[in-house]
N, C-alpha and C positions, 0 to 999 in steps of 0.2 A: 564468368563465375567458376571459382573452383569446387572440385568434388566435395572439398571439406564445408564450404559455405552451403552446398546443397543439401547436405547430409545433417546441417544443423538443425535442431529442434526450433519450432518457434509456436509462439503464443498468440491468440488474437486478443483485442479487449474483452471479448466475452470471457476469455479464460480466465484473465484478470480479474473480472469481475466475481466470477464464480469462485478464486481463489480468496479473494477479499470477504466474500460472503461467508465462507466457512470459518473465518476467523472470528468467534464471537467477541474479541476484546475489540472490534471496529463497530459493532452494532449501533452505539451511540453517536455514530460520526457519520456526516453526509460525504458524498463522492464515492462510497462503494457500489451502489446500483445507480447507473453506470457507472463505469469504473471513471476515476476523476482524479488523477493524481494530485493535481493542484488543489483542487477542493477539499480534497482530504486532507492533504498537509495543512493547508490554511485554518481549518477546524481544529488540529488537533495543536499546531502552535497557540490558536486562540485560548484553547482549554489548558493551555499550559500556564500562559499569562493570567487565566483567572483562577487558577488553582491556589487554595488557601491553606489548604493542610499538607503534612507531609504524606498521607495517605493519598490524596489526589495528585500530588506531584508525583509519587513513584506509579501511580496507574499510570500516568500520560506518559513518564518515560518507558513503561512497557509496550504501550502503543507504538510510541517513536521507534522502538526496536523493531517493533514489526512492520511497520512503513519501510524501514532502512532494508529489510529482508525482500518486500514487495518492491522496492525501488532496483534492487540489484536484478530480481527476475524481469522487471519491466525492461531494463536498459540491456540486458544480455539475450532477453529471449522473445521480446513482442516484436511482432513485424508490423513495420511501419508503413 
């Protein structure tokens, strides 16, 4: 392993749970505690399909944006 890889900061699933808990926008969705990316995305996509008003669709779009940021954190920093 290179020195660069050893210095790379890593997150654990507990860290991801903590970060997701701090995002109040995710409070209504399962998969936050404990961290479950698949469950969270499934709930958000289900909410998108069931959204009837423009306001509901915009709210779900904001949640999708937050999930994209969490996906980047998970992909680059989560220790597997």
